[in-house]
N, C-alpha and C positions, 0 to 999 in steps of 0.2 A: 748680271749675278747668274741669270736661269742658263746661258749659254756656258758659263763654267762649270755650274752643277751639271749639265749634261756629259760635259767632257769628261768631267772627274768619273759618272757613272760608266760611260763608254770607257772608258781604261781600266776601269775596275772589273767590268764585264770581260774584256778582252783579256786581261790578267788572268781572269779565274779561267776561262775558257781554252787558254793555252795550259796553263798549269795541269789541268784534267786530262787534256790531250796528251801530255807529254807521261801521263801517270798511266794513260790507256796504251800507249807505246811500251811502256816498261811492260805491262800486265802482258801485252802480246808478245813482246821478247820472251817472257818467263814462260809462255806456253799456258798460262791460266784460261785462255777463252778456247784454248782447243779439248776436244775429248769429250766423251758423253759421260764420264763418271762425274757426277756433280754430288758435292756433299757441303756440309754446313762449314768445314774449313777451307775448303775451295772457293766458296763463293766469298768469304770473310776475307781470305788472303788477296782476291781478286779487288774487292772493294777499298779496302785499304791500301793497295798499291797504287789505285787511280788517285786516292785521295791524297797520297804522300807524294804523287807529281814528280818534280825534277829531284827531290830527296834520293828517289831511288838512284840517281847515278852518281851519288857522294856517300855512298858505303849504306843506307838505310836499306833495311829487307823486312819489310813488315811482314810478322807472321800472328796468325789467327788460330788457335788451337781451343776445339769446342766438342762436346759431345752430345748427343741428341738421346734422350731419355729413351730406352726400351720398353715396348710395351711388357706387362706383367704377365706371368704364365698363368 
């Protein structure tokens, strides 16, 4: 029973890691990890793209729109 559980755990971990690596590849291809201008939307798009994983290659193009409050004058 314990061997079966560890195999299932190893399989789940492997699938999740491959999923995230595919998402990272999509983020690199879209240029989200290059450049020095970092803002809320760019960070959000990068994270969502990585989490979306292989869905990026079947037409999903997640975008985050956010605005940071400006300090009062």
